[in-house]
N, C-alpha and C positions, 0 to 999 in steps of 0.2 A: 426367402430367408437366406442370409449369408451363411454358408457352412464353413468357409475358410477365409482367413485374412492373413496375409503375409506382410510383416513389417520388417524392413531392413533399416538399421540405424548404426551409426558409430558413436552416437551420443549416449554415454552411460547414464547421465542424469535422466534423460527421456526414457531410456530402457527401464531404469529402476522405477520411475513413476508409472509406467505401464504395468509392470509386475505387481505393484501395490494395488492397482485397480482390479486385479484378478481375484478369483474366489480363494477360499481357504485351501490348505494343502491337498486334501483328498480330491476335491473337485478340480484343482489346478492340474494335477498330474493326469487326470482323465481327459480334460478338455484342451490342454495346451501342450504344445511341443516347442522346445527351445533348441536352437541350433547355433553353432558358431561357424563362420565362414573363414577359412584360412586362405590367404592369397599369396602365392609365391610364383613359381613359373606356371603352375596350374592352380585352379581353385579347388578347394576341398571343403565339404560340409560335414560336420560332425554334430551329433546330438549332444546336448548338455543338460545338466540338472539345474534347477533353480538355485541351489546352494553354490553352484560354481560361478555365479555372477559376482564380479569383484568390483572394488572401487577403482578409481583411476590409477592410483599408485600401484595397486596389485596388478592391474591390467598391464602396466608398463613392464613389470617383472614377468608377467606371463609371456609377453612378446620376446623377452630375453630367452626364456625357456624354449619358446617356439623356434627361435632362430638357432638355438643349439641343436634342435632336432630337424633343421631344414624345413620348418613349416612357415617361416616368415622371411621376407626378402632382406638381404643384407643391407640394402640401401637405407632402410629405416632405422637401423641400429644406432647410428650416432645421435640422432635426434631423441630416440627413446632413452638412451643412456644419459644424455644431457638433462632430460626431464627428471630422471631418477635422481641424478646427482643434485640438481637444484632442489627438488622436493625434500630429499632426505637430509642433506647437510644444512638446509635452512631450518628444518624442523628441529634438529638436534643442536642448533646454534654453533655449527662447526664450519661455516662457509669460508672463514679465513684459513682454517686448517686445510680445507679442501684446496683452496687456491695455492697455498704454500706447497702442498704435496704435488699438485699438478705441475708447478714450476720446477720442483725438485726432479720429478720424473723427466721433464723436458730437458733439463740440464744434464741428466745422467744418460741420455740415449742419443744415438746417432740415427735412430730409426725414423726415416722421413715420413713413414705412415703414421707414427705416433705424433709427429709434429703437426701433420695435417689434422689428425683427430683432436689434438689439443686446441688448435686454432678454431675448429668447429665448435667444440663444447664451450669454449670461452666467448663465443659470439652472442650468446643468449638467443632466445626464441624468435626475436623479431629482427634479426640482423640480415644483411645481404648474404647472398650465396656465392660470393666471389671466391674462387679457388676450391670450392667444396667438391668439385669433380674429382679432385685427387683422392678423395675418400673411397671412390669406387674401386680402387685397386686392392683394397684390403678384403680378406675373407672374414666370414662371421667369427671363426675361431680366433683370428687375430684381434678383432674388436673385443671379444669376450675375455681374452687374456689381458688386454690393456685395462678393461673395465675392472676386472678382479684385482689387478695390481693397484688401482686407485684405492680400493677398499682396504687392501693390505697395508698400504702406506699410511693411511689415516687411522689405522687401528680399529677399523670397523668390519673386519672380515667376518666376524660372527653374524652381523646383520646380513651381509652378502650371502653367506651360507644358508641362513634361515630363509631368506627370500627365494633362493635358488632351490630350496628343498634338500640341501646338503647338510646333514646334521652329524 
């Protein structure tokens, strides 16, 4: 009889489907252990509760939080931020306002790092990676500052703060 099965996945849909197949809450906590693997310069495994499993959008925000705590590599931030911006501003029908504010920020700054960040997030998810190497020069805090500024400029700082756990 199998006493342990280890399943590793980055597919949230698959993970949610597996959890649904498990027993009720009391038996679940006795029979199953859930873990989250953080991968930065070293890997770290932390236990997690069933309630901590998030949807894709919430998971992107969790990566932002992880990056602010040095638990996630800086290199993934631009793509995560682009996904959040696409999801959120499409959902609230403000994609035109987002694009306008991104252009305004671009014209207001001489910061070459922001210019590289702007080009990256405007490429969309399936574009080429030409000149993306310039993004590697930025720190996580620099990305986080730029990201927050986008929400400030669009008048959506309240949503940003809520998702970051800043109330």
